[in-house]
C-alpha positions as CSV (number, residue, x, y, z in Angstrom):
1,M,-51.4,12.6,87.9
2,Q,-53.9,9.5,88.7
3,S,-51.4,8.0,91.0
4,Q,-51.5,11.4,92.9
5,L,-55.3,11.3,93.5
6,K,-55.2,7.6,93.7
7,I,-55.7,8.2,97.8
8,F,-59.2,10.1,96.9
9,S,-60.8,7.2,95.4
10,Q,-59.2,3.9,97.4
11,P,-60.5,2.3,100.4
12,V,-58.5,1.7,103.6
13,S,-59.0,-2.1,103.5
14,D,-56.5,-1.6,100.3
15,S,-53.5,-0.3,102.3
16,M,-54.1,-1.8,105.8
17,R,-52.2,-4.7,107.5
18,P,-53.4,-7.6,109.0
19,A,-54.1,-7.2,112.9
20,Q,-51.6,-9.7,114.4
21,V,-52.7,-9.6,117.8
22,V,-56.6,-9.5,118.3
23,I,-57.5,-10.5,122.2
24,P,-60.3,-10.7,124.5
25,A,-60.4,-7.9,127.5
26,A,-60.0,-10.9,130.1
27,T,-56.7,-11.9,128.7
28,S,-53.7,-11.5,130.8
29,I,-50.7,-8.8,130.4
30,A,-48.3,-11.8,130.1
31,E,-50.1,-13.5,127.8
32,M,-50.5,-10.3,125.6
33,L,-47.3,-9.4,125.9
34,G,-45.9,-13.0,125.1
35,R,-48.0,-13.2,121.7
36,M,-47.0,-9.4,120.8
37,S,-42.9,-10.5,121.2
38,G,-43.9,-13.6,119.2
39,V,-44.8,-11.5,116.0
40,R,-43.0,-8.5,116.9
41,T,-45.8,-6.2,116.7
42,T,-46.2,-2.7,118.7
43,S,-49.9,-3.2,119.4
44,A,-52.7,-5.2,120.7
45,L,-56.3,-5.0,119.5
46,I,-58.9,-5.7,122.6
47,T,-62.2,-7.1,122.2
48,D,-65.6,-7.2,124.1
49,P,-67.4,-10.7,124.4
50,D,-69.2,-10.0,120.5
51,G,-65.7,-9.7,119.2
52,R,-66.2,-5.8,118.6
53,L,-63.2,-3.4,119.3
54,L,-62.9,-2.4,122.8
55,G,-59.6,-0.7,123.3
56,L,-56.1,-0.3,122.1
57,I,-52.7,-1.2,123.7
58,T,-49.3,0.3,122.1
59,E,-45.6,-0.3,123.1
60,Q,-46.0,3.2,124.6
61,D,-48.7,1.9,127.1
62,V,-46.0,-1.1,127.7
63,T,-43.7,1.0,128.7
64,R,-45.6,3.9,130.6
65,R,-48.5,1.8,132.1
66,I,-47.8,-2.1,132.5
67,A,-44.1,-1.5,133.2
68,L,-45.1,0.8,136.1
69,R,-47.9,-0.3,137.9
70,S,-49.5,-3.8,136.7
71,G,-48.3,-7.1,137.1
72,G,-48.7,-10.2,134.2
73,D,-51.7,-11.7,135.7
74,D,-53.8,-8.5,135.5
75,P,-56.1,-8.6,132.6
76,V,-55.3,-6.2,129.8
77,S,-58.5,-4.3,130.6
78,S,-56.9,-2.3,133.1
79,V,-54.6,-1.2,131.1
80,M,-55.6,-0.7,127.7
81,T,-56.8,2.7,125.8
82,S,-60.6,2.7,125.5
83,P,-62.5,4.1,123.9
84,V,-60.3,4.0,120.7
85,E,-60.5,5.8,117.7
86,A,-61.0,3.4,114.7
87,V,-61.5,3.5,110.8
88,R,-63.5,1.7,108.8
89,A,-62.2,-0.8,106.1
90,D,-64.5,0.7,103.6
91,D,-64.1,4.2,104.3
92,F,-61.4,6.4,102.0
93,L,-58.0,6.2,103.0
94,Y,-57.7,9.9,102.9
95,R,-59.7,9.9,105.7
96,A,-57.7,7.7,108.0
97,I,-54.7,10.2,107.0
98,V,-56.4,12.5,108.4
99,R,-57.2,11.3,111.7
100,M,-53.7,10.0,112.3
101,R,-52.2,13.3,111.0
102,R,-54.5,15.4,113.4
103,F,-54.3,13.3,116.5
104,G,-50.4,12.6,116.0
105,W,-50.8,8.8,116.0
106,R,-48.6,6.2,113.9
107,H,-51.2,3.7,113.2
108,M,-55.0,3.0,114.0
109,P,-57.3,0.0,114.2
110,V,-59.5,-0.9,111.3
111,V,-63.0,-2.3,112.1
112,D,-65.7,-4.0,109.6
113,A,-69.4,-2.8,109.3
114,E,-69.9,-4.4,113.1
115,E,-67.2,-3.0,114.5
116,R,-65.1,-5.9,114.6
117,P,-61.0,-5.5,114.3
118,V,-59.7,-7.0,110.9
119,G,-56.5,-4.9,110.8
120,E,-55.0,-1.7,110.9
121,I,-53.6,1.0,109.0
122,L,-50.1,2.8,109.6
123,L,-49.3,6.4,108.7
124,S,-46.2,5.2,106.7
125,D,-48.0,2.9,104.8
126,A,-51.0,5.5,103.9
127,L,-48.5,8.4,103.0
128,A,-46.7,6.2,100.5
129,V,-49.5,6.2,98.4
130,A,-50.3,9.8,98.2
131,A,-47.8,12.1,96.6
132,E,-46.4,15.6,98.3
133,Q,-48.9,17.6,96.7
134,V,-52.0,15.3,97.7
135,I,-51.5,16.4,101.3
136,H,-52.5,19.8,100.4
137,Q,-55.4,18.7,98.7
138,I,-56.4,16.5,101.6
139,D,-55.8,19.3,103.9
140,L,-57.9,21.4,101.7
141,V,-61.4,19.1,102.1
142,T,-60.9,18.6,105.9
143,R,-59.7,22.5,106.9
144,G,-61.3,24.1,109.8
145,D,-64.7,23.8,110.9
146,S,-65.6,27.6,110.3
147,I,-68.0,28.4,107.6
148,D,-65.4,30.2,105.6
149,G,-63.3,27.1,105.6
150,L,-66.4,24.8,104.9
151,R,-67.2,26.8,101.8
152,D,-63.5,26.6,100.7
153,V,-64.2,22.3,101.2
154,K,-66.7,22.9,98.4
155,A,-64.9,24.7,96.3
156,A,-62.0,22.2,96.5
157,Q,-64.5,19.1,96.5
158,A,-65.2,20.2,92.8
159,E,-61.3,21.2,91.9
160,I,-60.7,17.6,93.1
161,A,-63.6,15.8,91.3
162,T,-62.6,17.5,88.0
163,Q,-59.2,15.7,88.0
164,L,-60.6,12.6,88.9
165,L,-62.7,12.9,86.0
166,R,-59.8,13.3,84.0
167,D,-58.1,10.6,85.2
168,H,-60.9,8.9,84.3
169,V,-61.9,7.2,87.7
170,P,-65.3,6.0,87.1
171,V,-67.9,8.7,88.4
172,P,-69.9,6.4,91.0
173,E,-66.4,6.4,93.0
174,I,-66.3,10.3,92.6
175,Q,-70.0,10.5,93.7
176,A,-68.7,8.4,96.8
177,L,-66.0,10.5,97.6
178,I,-68.2,13.7,97.2
179,T,-70.9,12.3,99.8
180,D,-67.8,11.4,102.1
181,I,-66.5,15.0,102.0
182,N,-70.3,16.1,102.2
183,R,-71.1,13.7,105.3
184,G,-68.1,15.0,107.0
185,I,-69.2,18.7,106.9
186,H,-72.5,17.8,108.2
187,R,-70.7,16.1,111.0
188,R,-68.8,18.8,111.5
189,I,-71.2,21.8,111.8
190,L,-73.1,19.0,113.6
191,E,-70.5,18.9,116.5
192,A,-69.6,22.4,116.4
193,Q,-73.3,23.6,117.1
194,L,-73.5,21.1,119.8
195,A,-70.3,22.6,121.7
196,A,-71.9,26.3,120.9
197,M,-75.2,25.2,122.3
198,K,-73.5,23.8,125.6
199,A,-71.4,27.0,125.7
200,A,-74.5,28.8,125.7
201,G,-76.3,26.7,128.3
202,W,-78.3,24.4,126.7
203,G,-75.9,21.9,128.0
204,A,-75.4,18.3,126.0
205,P,-77.8,16.2,124.4
206,P,-80.5,14.9,126.7
207,V,-80.9,11.7,124.9
208,P,-78.8,9.8,122.3
209,F,-79.7,10.3,118.6
210,T,-79.1,9.8,115.1
211,L,-78.4,12.1,112.2
212,L,-80.0,10.4,109.1
213,I,-78.9,11.8,105.8
214,M,-81.9,10.9,102.7
215,G,-81.6,10.9,99.2
216,S,-78.9,11.0,97.2
217,G,-76.5,11.5,100.3
218,G,-77.4,8.1,101.7
219,R,-76.8,6.5,98.4
220,G,-73.7,7.6,98.4
221,E,-74.5,9.5,94.8
222,N,-74.4,13.2,95.6
223,F,-73.5,15.3,92.9
224,L,-71.9,18.9,93.6
225,F,-74.6,20.7,95.2
226,P,-77.3,18.9,96.5
227,D,-80.2,20.1,98.4
228,Q,-80.4,19.1,102.3
229,D,-82.4,15.6,102.8
230,N,-82.0,14.9,106.9
231,G,-83.7,13.9,109.9
232,F,-82.9,12.9,113.4
233,I,-83.8,9.4,115.4
234,L,-84.0,10.4,118.9
235,D,-83.5,7.5,121.9
236,N,-87.3,7.1,123.2
237,Y,-88.1,9.1,126.2
238,P,-91.2,9.7,128.7
239,D,-93.9,11.7,127.1
240,A,-93.6,14.2,130.1
241,K,-90.3,15.1,129.2
242,H,-91.1,15.9,125.5
243,T,-91.4,19.9,125.5
244,G,-87.8,20.3,127.0
245,I,-86.1,17.2,125.1
246,D,-88.0,18.5,121.9
247,S,-87.0,21.7,122.2
248,F,-83.2,21.2,122.6
249,F,-83.3,19.2,118.9
250,I,-85.6,21.9,117.8
251,E,-82.8,24.7,118.4
252,L,-80.2,21.8,117.2
253,A,-81.8,21.4,113.9
254,E,-83.0,24.9,113.3
255,R,-78.8,25.9,113.6
256,F,-77.7,22.9,112.0
257,T,-79.9,23.5,108.7
258,R,-78.8,27.0,108.2
259,D,-75.4,26.2,108.4
260,L,-75.5,23.8,105.8
261,D,-77.3,26.1,103.4
262,T,-75.1,28.8,104.0
263,V,-71.8,26.5,103.2
264,G,-73.9,25.2,100.2
265,F,-76.6,22.9,100.9
266,P,-79.8,24.8,100.0
267,Y,-82.7,23.9,102.1
268,C,-84.8,21.3,100.8
269,N,-88.1,22.4,98.7
270,G,-90.2,19.8,100.2
271,Y,-89.1,20.5,103.7
272,V,-87.3,17.6,104.1
273,M,-84.9,18.4,107.3
274,A,-84.8,17.8,110.9
275,T,-86.5,21.1,111.5
276,N,-89.7,19.4,110.4
277,P,-91.3,17.1,112.9
278,L,-92.3,14.7,110.6
279,W,-88.4,14.0,110.2
280,R,-87.5,14.5,114.1
281,K,-88.8,11.6,115.7
282,T,-88.1,9.3,118.9
283,R,-87.2,5.3,117.6
284,A,-90.8,4.5,118.5
285,Q,-92.4,7.2,116.5
286,W,-90.6,6.3,113.4
287,R,-91.9,2.4,113.7
288,E,-95.5,4.1,114.3
289,Q,-94.3,6.6,111.2
290,L,-93.8,3.7,109.0
291,G,-96.9,1.8,109.8
292,I,-98.9,5.0,109.0
293,W,-97.0,5.2,105.3
294,G,-98.1,1.5,105.1
295,R,-101.7,2.3,105.6
296,R,-102.1,5.6,104.1
297,R,-100.7,5.6,100.8
298,G,-101.4,9.1,99.7
299,T,-99.0,10.7,97.1
300,I,-97.4,13.2,99.6
301,A,-96.5,10.0,102.0
302,V,-95.2,8.0,99.1
303,Q,-93.2,11.1,97.7
304,F,-91.6,11.3,101.0
305,S,-91.0,7.9,102.0
306,S,-89.5,7.5,98.8
307,I,-86.9,9.8,99.5
308,F,-86.6,7.7,103.2
309,F,-85.7,4.5,102.1
310,D,-82.4,5.8,100.8
311,F,-81.2,6.8,104.4
312,G,-78.0,6.6,105.8
313,C,-76.4,7.0,109.2
314,G,-74.7,10.5,109.0
315,Y,-73.5,10.8,112.6
316,G,-74.6,9.5,116.3
317,R,-76.0,6.1,117.3
318,T,-75.2,3.9,114.1
319,D,-77.6,1.2,115.9
320,F,-80.6,3.4,115.7
321,A,-80.2,3.6,111.9
322,R,-79.9,-0.1,111.4
323,E,-83.0,-0.6,113.8
324,L,-85.0,1.9,111.5
325,R,-83.7,-0.1,108.3
326,R,-85.0,-3.5,109.9
327,D,-88.4,-1.9,110.9
328,A,-88.5,-0.2,107.2
329,S,-88.0,-3.5,105.1
330,A,-90.7,-5.2,107.8
331,M,-92.8,-2.7,107.0
332,V,-92.3,-3.3,103.2
333,R,-92.8,-6.8,103.6
334,K,-96.2,-6.7,105.2
335,N,-97.4,-4.3,102.9
336,P,-97.2,-4.9,99.0
337,A,-99.8,-2.2,98.0
338,Y,-97.6,0.2,99.5
339,L,-95.1,-0.7,96.9
340,Q,-97.6,-0.3,94.3
341,A,-98.6,2.8,95.2
342,I,-94.5,4.0,95.1
343,E,-94.3,2.3,91.3
344,A,-97.5,4.5,90.2
345,E,-96.1,7.9,91.3
346,L,-92.6,6.6,89.6
347,Y,-94.3,5.6,86.4
348,E,-95.1,9.1,85.7
349,Y,-91.3,10.0,85.3
350,G,-90.7,9.2,81.7
351,V,-87.1,8.9,80.3
352,A,-85.9,11.3,77.8
353,L,-86.3,9.4,74.5
354,G,-89.3,9.6,72.1
355,W,-90.2,8.0,68.5
356,F,-87.4,6.6,66.3
357,G,-85.1,7.3,69.1
358,R,-85.2,10.8,69.7
359,F,-84.1,12.6,72.6
360,V,-87.0,14.3,74.4
361,T,-85.8,17.8,75.2
362,E,-87.4,20.8,77.2
363,S,-90.0,22.8,75.1
364,G,-93.0,25.0,75.4
365,R,-94.1,27.6,77.6
366,D,-93.2,25.8,81.1
367,A,-89.5,25.1,80.0
368,K,-87.4,28.2,81.4
369,K,-85.6,29.4,78.4
370,E,-82.1,28.3,79.7
371,H,-83.1,25.1,79.6
372,I,-84.8,24.8,75.9
373,G,-83.2,22.4,73.8
374,K,-81.5,20.3,76.5
375,I,-82.2,17.3,78.1
376,N,-83.0,17.0,82.0
377,L,-80.7,13.9,82.7
378,K,-82.1,13.7,86.2
379,H,-85.8,13.8,86.1
380,A,-86.0,12.1,82.8
381,G,-82.6,9.4,83.1
382,T,-81.3,8.9,87.0
383,L,-84.3,9.8,88.6
384,P,-86.4,6.5,86.8
385,L,-83.2,4.4,86.9
386,V,-83.0,4.8,90.5
387,G,-86.3,4.7,91.5
388,A,-87.1,1.5,89.7
389,V,-84.0,-0.4,91.5
390,R,-84.9,0.5,94.6
391,L,-88.5,-0.7,94.2
392,L,-87.2,-4.1,93.4
393,A,-84.7,-3.6,96.6
394,L,-87.4,-2.8,98.4
395,R,-89.5,-6.1,97.2
396,E,-86.8,-8.7,97.5
397,G,-85.6,-7.0,100.7
398,V,-82.2,-5.6,100.0
399,E,-80.7,-3.5,102.4
400,D,-78.0,-1.8,100.4
401,T,-78.9,1.9,99.3
402,A,-76.5,2.7,96.7
403,T,-77.9,2.0,93.2
404,L,-74.9,0.0,91.7
405,K,-75.0,-2.3,94.9
406,R,-78.5,-2.5,94.5
407,I,-78.1,-3.8,90.7
408,R,-75.6,-6.2,91.6
409,A,-77.8,-7.6,94.2
410,L,-80.7,-8.0,92.3
411,H,-78.4,-9.9,89.6
412,K,-77.0,-11.9,92.3
413,A,-80.8,-13.0,93.3
414,G,-81.5,-13.4,89.7
415,V,-84.1,-10.7,89.5
416,L,-82.0,-9.1,86.8
417,S,-80.5,-11.1,84.1
418,D,-76.7,-10.8,82.6
419,N,-77.9,-8.5,80.1
420,D,-80.3,-6.6,82.2
421,A,-77.7,-6.1,85.0
422,D,-74.5,-5.3,82.6
423,Y,-76.9,-2.6,80.4
424,L,-78.4,-1.0,83.9
425,R,-74.9,-0.6,85.1
426,G,-73.4,0.5,81.9
427,A,-76.5,3.2,81.9
428,F,-76.1,4.4,85.6
429,N,-72.3,4.9,84.8
430,H,-72.6,6.9,81.4
431,I,-75.6,9.3,82.8
432,T,-73.6,10.1,85.9
433,F,-70.8,10.7,83.9
434,L,-72.6,12.9,81.6
435,L,-74.4,14.7,84.3
436,L,-71.0,15.4,86.8
437,R,-69.0,16.7,83.6
438,Q,-71.9,18.9,83.0
439,Q,-72.1,20.2,86.4
440,L,-68.5,20.9,86.7
441,S,-68.6,22.7,83.4
442,D,-71.3,24.8,85.1
443,F,-69.1,25.5,87.9
444,R,-66.1,26.6,86.2
445,A,-68.1,29.2,83.7
446,G,-70.0,30.7,87.4
447,G,-73.4,29.7,86.2
448,K,-76.0,28.0,88.0
449,V,-75.1,24.3,88.5
450,G,-77.9,21.8,87.2
451,N,-79.1,18.6,85.7
452,H,-79.3,19.6,82.2
453,V,-77.4,18.7,79.5
454,H,-77.5,20.0,75.4
455,P,-77.0,16.7,73.1
456,D,-75.2,19.6,70.8
457,N,-72.5,19.3,73.4
458,L,-72.3,15.6,73.0
459,T,-70.2,13.3,70.7
460,E,-71.9,10.9,68.3
461,R,-70.6,8.0,70.3
462,E,-72.3,9.7,73.4
463,K,-75.2,10.2,71.6
464,D,-75.4,6.5,70.9
465,M,-74.6,5.5,74.5
466,L,-77.4,7.7,76.0
467,V,-79.8,6.0,73.7
468,D,-79.0,2.6,74.5
469,S,-79.0,3.9,78.3
470,L,-82.3,5.7,78.2
471,K,-83.6,2.3,76.2
472,A,-82.4,0.1,79.4
473,I,-83.8,2.4,81.6
474,D,-87.6,2.4,79.7
475,H,-87.2,-1.1,79.5
476,L,-86.8,-1.6,82.9
477,K,-89.1,0.7,83.8
478,K,-91.8,-1.1,82.0
479,R,-91.0,-4.2,83.2
480,V,-91.4,-3.2,87.0
481,H,-95.1,-1.7,86.0
482,G,-95.9,-5.0,84.5
483,E,-94.6,-6.6,87.8
484,F,-96.4,-4.5,89.9
485,T,-99.7,-4.0,88.1
486,G,-100.1,-6.8,86.0
487,D,-100.3,-4.4,83.0
488,V,-99.1,-5.8,79.8
489,F,-97.5,-4.0,77.7
């Protein structure tokens, strides 16, 4: 079964071929044909002056366009297909299969994070990785855009996660897949509502925009049923046009968040959603908001901004998201007291480990009956780990958002020792494994999917590993507290 499911955790880069002909848009058709013939390739990738993918020419273009109406001295830009659909090298391979099967393409260009071509993926190569049975599963997690269809996607997501866990695929890879499927649902709902609004007379978006996905979705660390954490970046516009432009995005946000809730992404209790003006701003307003957070370090502002710093682009203008990341990093560098305020909030979250290595479980009048005797592995496990690593990453200027990538970057920078990085990676892997296994068990049993695990359901080895994991997190938490406050333990 592992070979059948490999496609769900394999990146495009593992199956792509090198791009054999990559040429500037000003290249002549004659020169392009000569180069294509020399390497016996059926396509050429066309780039702009910055080396970014601009267009594509295939053998069909050669026969249909070039042979009929173009001369050899004409530039390739006059006959290329543009804009062109591409796939990222770090995208999941199953996504490339979906796009190529949907549009009847035999190959797609592959680009890096800067949209520069690095290769191409052939449908025949991609399908060779997937067994026939897996094609059905791919269809399940990428089916139609109806609400019922997207509900089915969520159910199929749990089934595939269960099989991957049984095949011993590392949980961070499964989380990345779950996040990718969830982002696909976000995009499809947003696109469906944009089309519905246009049909209803709202027209197209009045300005370009970006969908931000924050929290675990921004880190690529979703579990089965994450809450909504989203926002919009709008392109700047004159104040006189605010009422008309903002009304469009209010309507879009209300439709978008409503459908997400219906499909299985509950409304955020903290109202971190694009329906809230705090999370729906122009580029200039976001820059101003960062300045306010840096100057006013109240509890609510710190809590909100901690969710914010894990943002990623879910749809729309990726350059807006990159600009916001640069602005956020600059704000943090100028406001060390702001990081101290975040640390003070983080320090309130303890780990689930008491005296003599005993687990701290839910108890007392404030505990829900169904949680008594269980460990909340989110609030007393992943939350302090993710938060402490995030804090060090912000201080050091690390722009990655995934926890393991942040640990790797901090290790490379010498902030974390070999042993510390190894223990923290192990802690993250083990706790996320226990959480996902419990959530999948809850889902199969038809119960509420949560973050509580009973110690009696763990093997002795799993208990020992959890103790070591929590000790590593507690050590990091105390170290971070000492570095940001000067307190010595």
